[in-house]
Every structure is written in structure tokens, then in C-alpha cells.
C-alpha positions, -999 to +999 in steps of 0.1 A: -307+741+170-311+747+208-304+781+223-283+789+240-257+767+220-242+739+241-204+743+250-183+719+234-165+711+268-188+715+297-163+719+322-152+753+331-116+766+336-126+781+371-140+770+405-121+750+432-107+724+410-091+748+387-078+769+415-060+741+433-044+727+399-032+762+388-018+768+425+000+732+423+014+739+389+024+774+396+044+761+427+058+733+409+068+754+375+084+782+402+106+758+416+116+746+380+122+782+367+100+774+338+098+802+314+072+814+293+064+784+268+057+810+240+083+839+242+107+819+262+113+849+286+116+845+325+082+845+340+075+866+374+059+841+396+052+866+423+038+894+402+001+903+407-022+894+380-027+916+352+013+924+351+027+916+316+053+891+331+030+876+356+023+839+355-007+825+339-019+790+326-026+787+289-047+759+273-028+746+244-062+736+229-087+762+239-116+749+259-137+769+231-124+744+206-129+713+227-099+713+249-099+699+283-096+727+310-082+705+337-059+680+318-022+690+328-010+678+293-033+706+278-015+735+300+015+753+299+030+782+317+029+816+298+033+852+310+004+872+310+012+894+277+017+862+257-014+846+268-034+879+263-019+881+227-027+847+219-063+847+228-080+816+219-072+814+182-106+816+168-110+833+136-076+851+137-039+844+137-019+853+168+016+871+168+030+835+177+019+822+142+040+842+120+075+832+110+102+852+122+131+863+102+156+851+128+161+817+150+156+828+183 
């Protein structure tokens, strides 16, 4: 096995292409008033990065699991707190994987 191990997807979710796509989707989804795809609460599209309700892009299939980083169908709008809680799902369950006692 070669070291360092090769990524399953060599395209990073960073750089100028990522920044352009993120800005485009943020503007579009802000106009639509899109809520967080995980908790369904409103996203604060004007909040600075790091704030709990701030806009972030989430890869539905994590790039570390072979998801394509620049494919729009693999992206969704989520708040920063949900994206942080979800992680990449590798080796553990996120809080969104557990059933709830109520229908929301």
C-alpha cells in the first residue's frame, strides 16, 4: 500500500471553483429562503462563519466517502451547528441518525 494513502476523490472542497459555487448557491438559496436541510430551522445567511445559525454547505455523501465535492446534487444548505454535529459520519452515528419520539 502506497503512503500517503490516496484519497478516493482527488478534488478538494476548496479553492476558487468551490468559492464560486458556494457564493452562487448561497445567493440562490437565500433568495428562496431555504431552511436548514437537517433541522428545518431558518438559516442566518448574513451571520459570520462560526455562528450556530450561519450558512454552510453540506456534502450529502462526504468527500471522504467518495462524494463529488463540486456536484450540486451532492450539496445542501445547512446551519453551522448541524453541519458540525453531523461530521462526515465515518465510524459514528450523528444526532440525525437516531429516531425521535415525535413527528416534527
